[in-house]
gemmi code that builds the backbone of each chain (N, CA, C; Angstrom):
import gemmi

chains = {
    "A": [
        ("UNK", (12.028, 6.273, 11.410), (10.590, 6.423, 11.674), (9.808, 5.444, 10.800)),
        ("UNK", (9.087, 4.549, 11.477), (8.340, 3.557, 10.730), (7.044, 4.185, 10.268)),
        ("UNK", (6.799, 4.178, 8.972), (5.631, 4.852, 8.441), (4.403, 3.967, 8.400)),
        ("UNK", (4.588, 2.649, 8.431), (3.461, 1.724, 8.438), (3.668, 0.741, 9.586)),
        ("UNK", (2.760, 0.773, 10.546), (2.848, -0.101, 11.713), (1.795, -1.194, 11.616)),
        ("UNK", (2.219, -2.436, 11.737), (1.347, -3.592, 11.559), (1.241, -4.386, 12.852)),
        ("UNK", (0.027, -4.863, 13.132), (-0.190, -5.687, 14.325), (-1.325, -6.670, 14.085)),
        ("UNK", (-1.342, -7.821, 14.761), (-0.307, -8.296, 15.673), (0.881, -8.891, 14.910)),
        ("UNK", (1.915, -9.238, 15.608), (3.084, -9.862, 14.992), (2.772, -11.306, 14.596)),
        ("UNK", (1.959, -11.979, 15.404), (1.548, -13.336, 15.087), (0.114, -13.548, 15.551)),
        ("UNK", (-0.532, -14.526, 14.935), (-1.962, -14.734, 15.159), (-2.277, -16.205, 14.935)),
        ("UNK", (-2.991, -16.794, 15.869), (-3.405, -18.189, 15.741), (-4.923, -18.249, 15.858)),
        ("UNK", (-5.562, -18.862, 14.870), (-7.015, -19.010, 14.902), (-7.382, -20.450, 14.533)),
        ("UNK", (-8.584, -20.828, 14.878), (-9.110, -22.131, 14.482), (-9.704, -22.023, 13.089)),
        ("UNK", (-9.734, -23.129, 12.397), (-10.370, -23.183, 11.079), (-11.782, -22.623, 11.161)),
        ("UNK", (-12.116, -21.767, 10.209), (-13.420, -21.130, 10.196), (-13.460, -19.796, 10.909)),
        ("UNK", (-12.412, -19.484, 11.677), (-12.358, -18.209, 12.380), (-12.089, -17.056, 11.426)),
        ("UNK", (-12.135, -15.846, 11.964), (-11.948, -14.634, 11.151), (-10.765, -13.849, 11.707)),
        ("UNK", (-9.558, -14.155, 11.236), (-8.406, -13.368, 11.696), (-8.458, -11.953, 11.135)),
        ("UNK", (-8.043, -11.000, 11.952), (-8.003, -9.589, 11.555), (-6.605, -9.052, 11.801)),
        ("UNK", (-6.023, -8.466, 10.769), (-4.688, -7.877, 10.854), (-4.815, -6.389, 10.589)),
        ("UNK", (-4.174, -5.604, 11.435), (-4.346, -4.158, 11.377), (-3.062, -3.439, 10.966)),
        ("UNK", (-3.236, -2.343, 10.254), (-2.105, -1.484, 9.906), (-2.481, -0.027, 10.079)),
        ("UNK", (-1.523, 0.767, 10.517), (-1.708, 2.202, 10.683), (-0.591, 2.924, 9.950)),
        ("UNK", (-0.923, 4.039, 9.357), (0.086, 4.779, 8.606), (0.079, 6.232, 9.042)),
        ("UNK", (1.138, 6.942, 8.675), (1.276, 8.338, 9.089), (1.228, 9.309, 7.907)),
        ("UNK", (1.722, 8.874, 6.770), (1.823, 9.764, 5.613), (0.467, 9.888, 4.920)),
        ("UNK", (-0.160, 11.043, 5.009), (-1.484, 11.222, 4.426), (-1.448, 11.273, 2.903)),
        ("UNK", (-0.269, 11.305, 2.328), (-0.154, 11.305, 0.870), (-0.206, 9.892, 0.286)),
        ("UNK", (-0.147, 8.871, 1.128), (-0.270, 7.501, 0.621), (-1.613, 7.348, -0.091)),
        ("UNK", (-1.592, 6.702, -1.256), (-2.830, 6.562, -2.014), (-3.059, 5.150, -2.553)),
        ("UNK", (-2.291, 4.208, -2.086), (-2.453, 2.818, -2.530), (-2.021, 1.924, -1.388)),
        ("UNK", (-2.912, 0.988, -1.006), (-2.686, 0.176, 0.184), (-2.910, -1.298, -0.163)),
        ("UNK", (-1.832, -2.006, -0.493), (-1.951, -3.423, -0.829), (-1.637, -4.320, 0.363)),
        ("UNK", (-2.135, -5.532, 0.279), (-1.755, -6.592, 1.202), (-1.090, -7.694, 0.387)),
        ("UNK", (0.026, -8.210, 0.933), (0.747, -9.294, 0.280), (0.715, -10.528, 1.175)),
        ("UNK", (0.718, -11.678, 0.529), (0.728, -12.967, 1.228), (2.031, -13.678, 0.876)),
        ("UNK", (2.705, -14.202, 1.895), (3.973, -14.886, 1.647), (3.983, -16.245, 2.348)),
        ("UNK", (4.250, -17.277, 1.561), (4.427, -18.621, 2.107), (5.909, -18.848, 2.361)),
        ("UNK", (6.243, -19.741, 3.310), (7.658, -19.960, 3.663), (8.525, -20.288, 2.456)),
        ("UNK", (9.639, -19.591, 2.341), (10.585, -19.851, 1.260), (10.189, -19.287, -0.085)),
        ("UNK", (9.113, -18.524, -0.132), (8.629, -17.954, -1.402), (8.633, -16.433, -1.319)),
        ("UNK", (8.504, -15.810, -2.500), (8.349, -14.373, -2.516), (6.908, -13.979, -2.226)),
        ("UNK", (6.678, -12.781, -1.689), (5.308, -12.322, -1.449), (4.544, -12.170, -2.765)),
        ("UNK", (3.230, -12.277, -2.674), (2.361, -12.076, -3.833), (1.182, -11.204, -3.415)),
        ("UNK", (0.765, -10.334, -4.318), (-0.356, -9.444, -4.019), (-1.625, -10.241, -3.746)),
        ("UNK", (-2.286, -9.894, -2.643), (-3.525, -10.572, -2.252), (-4.738, -9.714, -2.610)),
        ("UNK", (-4.702, -8.479, -2.170), (-5.805, -7.550, -2.384), (-5.270, -6.147, -2.099)),
        ("UNK", (-5.870, -5.137, -2.739), (-5.401, -3.768, -2.534), (-6.579, -2.811, -2.558)),
        ("UNK", (-6.387, -1.643, -1.956), (-7.447, -0.654, -1.880), (-6.875, 0.739, -2.059)),
        ("UNK", (-7.709, 1.631, -2.580), (-7.362, 3.041, -2.639), (-8.232, 3.788, -1.640)),
        ("UNK", (-7.814, 4.963, -1.173), (-8.510, 5.639, -0.076), (-9.865, 6.234, -0.431)),
        ("UNK", (-10.306, 6.106, -1.672), (-11.613, 6.649, -2.016), (-12.749, 5.667, -1.717)),
        ("UNK", (-12.415, 4.473, -1.232), (-13.435, 3.510, -0.814), (-13.126, 3.052, 0.597)),
        ("UNK", (-14.161, 2.604, 1.323), (-13.970, 2.200, 2.720), (-13.842, 0.695, 2.882)),
        ("UNK", (-14.193, -0.036, 1.854), (-14.105, -1.488, 1.958), (-13.963, -2.099, 0.576)),
        ("UNK", (-13.176, -3.169, 0.508), (-13.046, -3.922, -0.736), (-13.006, -5.394, -0.389)),
        ("UNK", (-13.762, -6.169, -1.142), (-13.861, -7.596, -0.860), (-13.497, -8.388, -2.096)),
        ("UNK", (-12.656, -9.400, -1.909), (-12.326, -10.326, -2.990), (-12.326, -11.736, -2.411)),
        ("UNK", (-13.367, -12.461, -2.724), (-13.499, -13.807, -2.177), (-13.644, -13.757, -0.669)),
        ("UNK", (-12.777, -14.470, 0.045), (-12.856, -14.492, 1.508), (-12.042, -13.370, 2.157)),
        ("UNK", (-11.401, -12.552, 1.368), (-10.520, -11.501, 1.882), (-11.180, -10.134, 1.732)),
        ("UNK", (-11.159, -9.359, 2.817), (-11.756, -8.033, 2.834), (-10.783, -7.040, 3.437)),
        ("UNK", (-10.656, -5.886, 2.775), (-9.914, -4.770, 3.367), (-10.926, -3.747, 3.850)),
        ("UNK", (-10.748, -3.307, 5.093), (-11.513, -2.180, 5.623), (-10.566, -1.006, 5.752)),
        ("UNK", (-11.024, 0.169, 5.320), (-10.149, 1.344, 5.287), (-10.809, 2.497, 6.012)),
        ("UNK", (-10.090, 3.096, 6.945), (-10.587, 4.244, 7.702), (-9.625, 5.408, 7.474)),
        ("UNK", (-10.001, 6.276, 6.549), (-9.096, 7.351, 6.149), (-8.842, 8.340, 7.280)),
        ("UNK", (-9.883, 8.673, 8.039), (-9.719, 9.669, 9.099), (-8.800, 9.157, 10.205)),
        ("UNK", (-8.866, 7.853, 10.474), (-8.020, 7.258, 11.505), (-6.666, 6.836, 10.957)),
        ("UNK", (-6.508, 6.880, 9.649), (-5.283, 6.438, 8.987), (-4.968, 4.992, 9.346)),
        ("UNK", (-5.999, 4.162, 9.204), (-5.845, 2.749, 9.516), (-6.525, 1.908, 8.445)),
        ("UNK", (-6.012, 0.716, 8.236), (-6.661, -0.246, 7.353), (-6.392, -1.651, 7.878)),
        ("UNK", (-7.296, -2.542, 7.571), (-7.187, -3.878, 8.130), (-7.595, -4.935, 7.107)),
        ("UNK", (-7.076, -6.133, 7.324), (-7.384, -7.293, 6.483), (-8.193, -8.276, 7.320)),
        ("UNK", (-9.324, -8.705, 6.773), (-10.155, -9.722, 7.404), (-10.169, -10.944, 6.484)),
        ("UNK", (-10.020, -12.117, 7.073), (-10.082, -13.352, 6.294), (-11.275, -14.151, 6.800)),
        ("UNK", (-12.297, -14.240, 5.989), (-13.502, -14.967, 6.381), (-13.288, -16.471, 6.220)),
        ("UNK", (-13.940, -17.246, 7.107), (-13.892, -18.707, 7.007), (-12.459, -19.190, 6.756)),
        ("UNK", (-11.542, -18.807, 7.623), (-10.128, -19.111, 7.395), (-9.878, -20.620, 7.324)),
        ("UNK", (-8.907, -20.966, 6.509), (-8.543, -22.356, 6.245), (-7.073, -22.582, 6.574)),
        ("UNK", (-6.685, -23.814, 6.867), (-5.263, -24.084, 7.132), (-4.351, -23.616, 5.999)),
        ("UNK", (-4.833, -23.642, 4.776), (-4.048, -23.180, 3.636), (-3.803, -21.681, 3.630)),
        ("UNK", (-4.508, -20.954, 4.490), (-4.287, -19.506, 4.617), (-3.101, -19.206, 5.529)),
        ("UNK", (-2.569, -20.238, 6.180), (-1.424, -20.044, 7.069), (-0.244, -19.513, 6.261)),
        ("UNK", (0.192, -18.324, 6.603), (1.224, -17.617, 5.838), (1.585, -16.354, 6.607)),
        ("UNK", (2.519, -15.606, 6.051), (2.833, -14.284, 6.596), (2.187, -13.235, 5.710)),
        ("UNK", (1.538, -12.284, 6.332), (0.815, -11.239, 5.602), (1.477, -9.889, 5.871)),
        ("UNK", (1.702, -9.151, 4.796), (2.308, -7.825, 4.889), (1.335, -6.779, 4.353)),
        ("UNK", (1.160, -5.708, 5.100), (0.486, -4.551, 4.529), (1.555, -3.619, 3.964)),
        ("UNK", (1.138, -2.744, 3.079), (2.062, -1.789, 2.472), (1.298, -0.531, 2.093)),
        ("UNK", (2.049, 0.518, 1.790), (1.444, 1.771, 1.351), (2.416, 2.461, 0.411)),
        ("UNK", (1.862, 3.152, -0.581), (2.721, 3.899, -1.495), (2.029, 5.186, -1.899)),
        ("UNK", (2.840, 6.102, -2.409), (2.360, 7.427, -2.802), (2.629, 7.646, -4.281)),
        ("UNK", (1.583, 7.986, -5.034), (1.738, 8.331, -6.445), (2.498, 7.248, -7.199)),
        ("UNK", (2.141, 6.009, -6.931), (2.733, 4.848, -7.600), (4.245, 4.812, -7.457)),
        ("UNK", (4.720, 5.343, -6.355), (6.144, 5.277, -6.072), (6.499, 4.035, -5.274)),
        ("UNK", (7.666, 4.042, -4.663), (8.091, 2.860, -3.899), (7.184, 2.644, -2.706)),
        ("UNK", (7.062, 1.380, -2.304), (6.164, 1.001, -1.220), (6.890, 0.963, 0.112)),
        ("UNK", (6.134, 1.248, 1.164), (6.601, 1.066, 2.532), (5.828, -0.100, 3.116)),
        ("UNK", (6.536, -1.083, 3.658), (5.906, -2.303, 4.153), (5.813, -2.310, 5.669)),
        ("UNK", (4.756, -2.952, 6.182), (4.685, -3.270, 7.589), (5.616, -4.431, 7.896)),
        ("UNK", (5.751, -4.762, 9.184), (6.691, -5.795, 9.599), (6.168, -7.214, 9.396)),
        ("UNK", (4.915, -7.358, 9.039), (4.375, -8.684, 8.770), (3.662, -9.307, 9.956)),
        ("UNK", (2.693, -10.165, 9.646), (1.943, -10.935, 10.646), (1.955, -12.388, 10.222)),
        ("UNK", (2.438, -13.250, 11.095), (2.444, -14.677, 10.813), (1.135, -15.280, 11.300)),
        ("UNK", (0.348, -15.768, 10.363), (-0.958, -16.348, 10.671), (-0.880, -17.864, 10.643)),
        ("UNK", (-1.396, -18.486, 11.683), (-1.525, -19.935, 11.734), (-2.993, -20.273, 11.905)),
        ("UNK", (-3.537, -21.058, 10.988), (-4.916, -21.509, 11.076), (-4.895, -22.986, 11.428)),
        ("UNK", (-5.396, -23.310, 12.602), (-5.374, -24.696, 13.078), (-6.583, -25.467, 12.555)),
        ("UNK", (-6.365, -26.726, 12.155), (-7.467, -27.523, 11.593), (-8.583, -27.791, 12.602)),
    ],
    "B": [
        ("UNK", (5.804, -17.211, -20.262), (5.283, -16.739, -18.999), (6.033, -15.489, -18.561)),
        ("UNK", (5.280, -14.457, -18.150), (5.920, -13.272, -17.639), (6.200, -13.426, -16.171)),
        ("UNK", (7.320, -12.834, -15.718), (7.620, -12.921, -14.310), (9.013, -12.462, -13.986)),
        ("UNK", (9.404, -12.731, -12.757), (10.724, -12.353, -12.258), (11.469, -13.619, -11.859)),
        ("UNK", (12.691, -13.726, -12.291), (13.519, -14.860, -11.919), (14.706, -14.368, -11.107)),
        ("UNK", (15.050, -15.141, -10.104), (16.217, -14.869, -9.289), (17.088, -16.107, -9.264)),
        ("UNK", (18.369, -15.869, -9.318), (19.285, -16.997, -9.213), (20.549, -16.578, -8.489)),
        ("UNK", (21.175, -17.523, -7.782), (20.684, -18.871, -7.525), (19.620, -18.876, -6.428)),
        ("UNK", (19.005, -19.996, -6.164), (18.015, -20.104, -5.101), (18.710, -20.117, -3.739)),
        ("UNK", (19.826, -20.828, -3.684), (20.644, -20.877, -2.473), (22.075, -20.475, -2.840)),
        ("UNK", (22.707, -19.737, -1.951), (24.059, -19.261, -2.203), (24.838, -19.280, -0.898)),
        ("UNK", (26.026, -19.853, -0.973), (26.887, -19.909, 0.196), (28.143, -19.104, -0.095)),
        ("UNK", (28.534, -18.330, 0.873), (29.673, -17.438, 0.676), (30.595, -17.516, 1.875)),
        ("UNK", (31.870, -17.465, 1.596), (32.829, -17.391, 2.681), (32.989, -15.933, 3.102)),
        ("UNK", (33.309, -15.727, 4.341), (33.524, -14.366, 4.819), (34.622, -13.698, 4.007)),
        ("UNK", (34.407, -12.417, 3.676), (35.403, -11.672, 2.920), (35.208, -11.722, 1.416)),
        ("UNK", (34.256, -12.530, 0.950), (33.992, -12.628, -0.481), (32.820, -11.751, -0.878)),
        ("UNK", (32.910, -11.212, -2.089), (31.752, -10.555, -2.678), (30.948, -11.588, -3.452)),
        ("UNK", (29.636, -11.440, -3.452), (28.779, -12.312, -4.260), (27.742, -11.460, -4.966)),
        ("UNK", (27.330, -11.919, -6.144), (26.330, -11.193, -6.912), (25.087, -12.054, -7.092)),
        ("UNK", (23.937, -11.469, -6.759), (22.651, -12.127, -6.910), (21.987, -11.599, -8.175)),
        ("UNK", (21.445, -12.509, -8.952), (20.848, -12.144, -10.227), (19.353, -11.909, -10.091)),
        ("UNK", (18.835, -10.938, -10.830), (17.404, -10.683, -10.902), (17.063, -10.238, -12.324)),
        ("UNK", (16.148, -10.967, -12.960), (15.729, -10.666, -14.323), (14.202, -10.629, -14.369)),
        ("UNK", (13.656, -9.656, -15.142), (12.208, -9.604, -15.304), (11.852, -9.397, -16.777)),
        ("UNK", (10.762, -10.027, -17.191), (10.295, -9.871, -18.571), (8.902, -9.276, -18.595)),
        ("UNK", (8.603, -8.453, -17.593), (7.297, -7.810, -17.461), (7.277, -6.417, -18.076)),
        ("UNK", (8.403, -5.990, -18.612), (8.553, -4.649, -19.167), (8.299, -3.572, -18.104)),
        ("UNK", (8.640, -3.872, -16.870), (8.480, -2.901, -15.794), (9.661, -1.949, -15.757)),
        ("UNK", (9.352, -0.693, -15.416), (10.426, 0.292, -15.329), (11.191, 0.195, -14.012)),
        ("UNK", (10.471, -0.068, -12.938), (11.077, -0.038, -11.615), (11.445, -1.430, -11.124)),
        ("UNK", (12.571, -1.506, -10.441), (12.996, -2.759, -9.817), (13.536, -2.456, -8.427)),
        ("UNK", (13.424, -3.451, -7.552), (13.727, -3.254, -6.133), (14.486, -4.468, -5.589)),
        ("UNK", (15.301, -4.227, -4.578), (15.909, -5.305, -3.802), (15.540, -5.114, -2.337)),
        ("UNK", (15.059, -6.224, -1.742), (14.710, -6.232, -0.326), (15.520, -7.312, 0.386)),
        ("UNK", (15.727, -7.070, 1.648), (16.318, -8.080, 2.514), (15.254, -8.491, 3.537)),
        ("UNK", (15.158, -9.795, 3.795), (14.209, -10.290, 4.782), (14.952, -11.207, 5.742)),
        ("UNK", (14.917, -10.860, 7.017), (15.498, -11.689, 8.055), (14.388, -12.479, 8.744)),
        ("UNK", (14.714, -13.618, 9.362), (13.679, -14.478, 9.954), (12.743, -13.703, 10.875)),
        ("UNK", (11.455, -13.853, 10.624), (10.458, -13.221, 11.466), (10.361, -11.717, 11.321)),
        ("UNK", (11.007, -11.185, 10.310), (10.986, -9.741, 10.129), (10.377, -9.360, 8.783)),
        ("UNK", (10.155, -8.080, 8.632), (9.559, -7.579, 7.406), (10.570, -7.399, 6.293)),
        ("UNK", (10.138, -6.673, 5.278), (10.964, -6.417, 4.108), (11.675, -5.083, 4.266)),
        ("UNK", (12.980, -5.101, 4.166), (13.748, -3.856, 4.254), (14.359, -3.557, 2.883)),
        ("UNK", (14.135, -2.334, 2.417), (14.552, -1.935, 1.078), (16.048, -1.641, 1.043)),
        ("UNK", (16.740, -2.298, 0.118), (18.178, -2.110, -0.015), (18.475, -1.039, -1.070)),
        ("UNK", (18.022, -1.266, -2.279), (18.175, -0.337, -3.402), (16.940, -0.437, -4.281)),
        ("UNK", (16.684, 0.638, -5.038), (15.652, 0.563, -6.051), (16.067, 1.406, -7.256)),
        ("UNK", (15.462, 1.064, -8.381), (15.794, 1.732, -9.631), (14.508, 2.028, -10.382)),
        ("UNK", (14.370, 3.267, -10.818), (13.167, 3.667, -11.546), (13.348, 3.542, -13.052)),
        ("UNK", (14.574, 3.758, -13.514), (14.861, 3.679, -14.942), (16.266, 3.134, -15.129)),
        ("UNK", (16.562, 2.759, -16.353), (17.889, 2.240, -16.675), (18.952, 3.287, -16.350)),
        ("UNK", (20.082, 2.785, -15.847), (21.239, 3.618, -15.509), (20.979, 4.602, -14.374)),
        ("UNK", (19.980, 4.308, -13.576), (19.701, 5.155, -12.407), (19.204, 4.289, -11.264)),
        ("UNK", (19.665, 4.550, -10.055), (19.195, 3.804, -8.895), (19.408, 4.652, -7.647)),
        ("UNK", (18.627, 4.337, -6.614), (18.689, 5.078, -5.359), (18.867, 4.116, -4.197)),
        ("UNK", (19.514, 4.605, -3.145), (19.672, 3.819, -1.934), (18.341, 3.701, -1.215)),
        ("UNK", (18.140, 2.535, -0.632), (16.999, 2.336, 0.239), (17.393, 2.562, 1.678)),
        ("UNK", (16.753, 1.835, 2.577), (16.964, 2.049, 4.009), (18.231, 1.387, 4.546)),
        ("UNK", (18.730, 0.344, 3.852), (19.873, -0.412, 4.380), (20.888, -0.696, 3.271)),
        ("UNK", (21.342, 0.334, 2.568), (22.202, 0.159, 1.396), (23.665, -0.146, 1.736)),
        ("UNK", (24.086, 0.117, 2.962), (25.502, -0.047, 3.294), (25.943, -1.493, 3.121)),
        ("UNK", (27.061, -1.688, 2.377), (27.580, -3.026, 2.147), (27.019, -3.705, 0.914)),
        ("UNK", (26.174, -2.993, 0.185), (25.569, -3.528, -1.032), (25.838, -2.584, -2.209)),
        ("UNK", (25.821, -3.135, -3.419), (25.898, -2.308, -4.610), (25.018, -2.916, -5.692)),
        ("UNK", (24.557, -2.085, -6.618), (23.692, -2.542, -7.702), (24.114, -1.877, -9.003)),
        ("UNK", (23.563, -2.394, -10.093), (23.713, -1.760, -11.395), (22.407, -1.952, -12.149)),
        ("UNK", (22.139, -1.059, -13.105), (20.933, -1.189, -13.924), (21.284, -0.778, -15.354)),
        ("UNK", (22.004, -1.672, -15.991), (22.461, -1.412, -17.364), (21.394, -1.777, -18.393)),
        ("UNK", (20.487, -2.669, -18.022), (19.392, -3.072, -18.895), (18.086, -3.003, -18.127)),
        ("UNK", (17.017, -2.744, -18.841), (15.718, -2.632, -18.189), (15.336, -3.934, -17.502)),
        ("UNK", (15.750, -5.057, -18.093), (15.314, -6.361, -17.593), (16.114, -6.857, -16.394)),
        ("UNK", (17.262, -6.258, -16.116), (18.189, -6.845, -15.169), (18.591, -5.858, -14.074)),
        ("UNK", (18.679, -6.368, -12.834), (19.021, -5.503, -11.696), (19.818, -6.345, -10.695)),
        ("UNK", (21.069, -6.654, -10.990), (21.860, -7.501, -10.094), (22.285, -6.771, -8.820)),
        ("UNK", (22.349, -7.540, -7.743), (22.754, -7.027, -6.437), (24.062, -7.688, -6.019)),
        ("UNK", (25.057, -6.894, -5.654), (26.305, -7.425, -5.131), (26.361, -7.199, -3.631)),
        ("UNK", (26.570, -8.276, -2.923), (26.754, -8.207, -1.478), (28.255, -8.188, -1.238)),
        ("UNK", (28.761, -7.094, -0.748), (30.203, -6.958, -0.604), (30.667, -7.443, 0.765)),
        ("UNK", (31.964, -7.558, 0.888), (32.540, -8.000, 2.160), (32.327, -6.960, 3.254)),
        ("UNK", (31.919, -5.755, 2.884), (31.657, -4.710, 3.862), (30.333, -4.890, 4.602)),
        ("UNK", (29.483, -5.790, 4.072), (28.201, -6.046, 4.725), (28.470, -6.930, 5.932)),
        ("UNK", (28.155, -6.421, 7.120), (28.552, -7.101, 8.354), (27.814, -8.402, 8.602)),
        ("UNK", (26.570, -8.463, 8.250), (25.762, -9.647, 8.543), (24.920, -9.979, 7.324)),
        ("UNK", (25.500, -10.558, 6.291), (24.795, -10.726, 5.027), (23.858, -11.924, 4.961)),
        ("UNK", (23.917, -12.829, 5.923), (23.054, -14.004, 5.870), (21.599, -13.573, 5.964)),
        ("UNK", (20.818, -13.838, 4.920), (19.425, -13.405, 4.869), (18.774, -13.963, 3.614)),
        ("UNK", (17.489, -13.691, 3.493), (16.700, -14.037, 2.313), (16.544, -12.748, 1.500)),
        ("UNK", (16.987, -12.778, 0.243), (16.972, -11.580, -0.581), (15.879, -11.698, -1.643)),
        ("UNK", (15.063, -10.678, -1.728), (13.936, -10.649, -2.652), (14.069, -9.506, -3.640)),
        ("UNK", (13.854, -9.819, -4.904), (13.838, -8.820, -5.964), (12.387, -8.608, -6.378)),
        ("UNK", (12.038, -7.397, -6.740), (10.673, -7.098, -7.159), (10.698, -6.076, -8.289)),
        ("UNK", (9.586, -5.972, -8.999), (9.468, -4.953, -10.039), (8.061, -4.391, -10.039)),
        ("UNK", (7.899, -3.211, -10.617), (6.582, -2.584, -10.716), (6.589, -1.558, -11.828)),
        ("UNK", (5.398, -1.085, -12.189), (5.256, -0.041, -13.193), (5.306, 1.296, -12.467)),
        ("UNK", (6.517, 1.755, -12.189), (6.746, 2.923, -11.339), (6.168, 4.187, -11.942)),
        ("UNK", (5.269, 4.817, -11.175), (4.695, 6.104, -11.534), (4.056, 6.087, -12.920)),
        ("UNK", (3.602, 4.931, -13.320), (2.919, 4.821, -14.606), (1.448, 4.569, -14.381)),
        ("UNK", (1.158, 3.715, -13.436), (-0.216, 3.348, -13.140), (-0.588, 3.857, -11.762)),
        ("UNK", (-1.869, 4.028, -11.539), (-2.327, 4.417, -10.208), (-2.161, 3.277, -9.219)),
        ("UNK", (-2.071, 2.096, -9.737), (-1.923, 0.932, -8.875), (-0.494, 0.438, -8.981)),
        ("UNK", (0.178, 0.368, -7.880), (1.604, 0.086, -7.878), (1.895, -1.292, -7.303)),
        ("UNK", (1.263, -2.323, -7.881), (1.528, -3.674, -7.422), (2.972, -4.027, -7.691)),
        ("UNK", (3.614, -4.609, -6.709), (4.969, -5.114, -6.900), (4.902, -6.624, -7.130)),
        ("UNK", (5.646, -7.065, -8.111), (5.759, -8.483, -8.417), (7.110, -8.964, -7.887)),
        ("UNK", (7.079, -10.011, -7.070), (8.284, -10.485, -6.423), (8.824, -11.746, -7.102)),
        ("UNK", (10.131, -11.881, -7.051), (10.769, -13.109, -7.472), (10.712, -14.134, -6.353)),
        ("UNK", (11.243, -15.341, -6.602), (11.181, -16.416, -5.603), (12.203, -16.277, -4.486)),
        ("UNK", (13.158, -15.356, -4.644), (14.123, -15.123, -3.574), (15.404, -15.924, -3.707)),
        ("UNK", (16.456, -15.399, -3.087), (17.743, -16.088, -2.953), (18.105, -16.109, -1.481)),
        ("UNK", (18.405, -17.308, -0.990), (18.812, -17.418, 0.401), (20.332, -17.453, 0.452)),
        ("UNK", (20.912, -16.428, 1.037), (22.368, -16.309, 1.141), (22.811, -16.698, 2.541)),
        ("UNK", (23.797, -17.566, 2.601), (24.375, -17.985, 3.878), (25.873, -17.749, 3.855)),
        ("UNK", (26.351, -17.065, 4.855), (27.793, -16.835, 4.974), (28.377, -17.869, 5.919)),
        ("UNK", (29.369, -18.590, 5.433), (29.958, -19.673, 6.216), (31.116, -19.175, 7.061)),
    ],
}
model = gemmi.Model(1)
for chain_id, residues in chains.items():
    chain = gemmi.Chain(chain_id)
    for i, (resn, *xyz) in enumerate(residues, 1):
        res = gemmi.Residue()
        res.name, res.seqid = resn, gemmi.SeqId(i, " ")
        for name, pos in zip(("N", "CA", "C"), xyz):
            atom = gemmi.Atom()
            atom.name, atom.element = name, gemmi.Element(name[0])
            atom.pos, atom.b_iso = gemmi.Position(*pos), 0.0
            res.add_atom(atom)
        chain.add_residue(res)
    model.add_chain(chain)
structure = gemmi.Structure()
structure.add_model(model)
structure.setup_entities()
C-alpha cells in the first residue's frame, strides 16, 4: 500500500512557467512533509518542508501548499528556470520517524 | 565539512559475488538509511537503523544485509541472493525522533552494475 502518491510522473514547462507537483497521503499521523530535489547522478537534497499546522510555506521561488482536510500537499515553482530541471520527491514522516517517499516527478524547464 | 560520504561511486560486480557499499557520516546523526533507486523510479527503503547495534528491514530487504557497529558507519552488503542488484544506492541519515523536523541528508550515491 503506497502511503504517499505523487503526480504527475513527468512535467515539461517553458521558462518562466509555474510547474505544480501534487502529493496525497493516507496516514493522518504524518506530521512533517518535505520536498527533495535530485539532479542526475546525485543524491536528493532537502528543498523545502512544511508541518500541518500551516497551510502554506514559501522559500524563494518555491512554495508548498498544504490542505490537511484533503490530505494533500503540493509544490509550486514560480518563474521556473532551466536550472530547476530535476526530479522532485515529496515525502512524509510521523513523529520524526522514517520517511515515506513519493515516486518522484521529473521536471524539464525549456529555455 | 559535515556530511555523508559513500564509496565507491561506481561499482561493478560479477554475478554470484557479494559486494559491500560504504556509508559514513560525521553529522552525529542517530539514524541511517539505505535506499535503492531504479531508473525513473522513486526511493525504496532497504534497511534503516535508529541506534548503534540495531537495524530494521525496510520494504525491499531481501538479498541485502547491513551492520551498525559504529554510529558513523552503516555499510550495506548486496549478496548474491539479490536477483536484480543493478541500481543506484543512496545512503541517508537524520536525527531520528530527536527533532520535530526529520530532514534526511543524502550521500552522493553508489551506482552498482552487475556484469
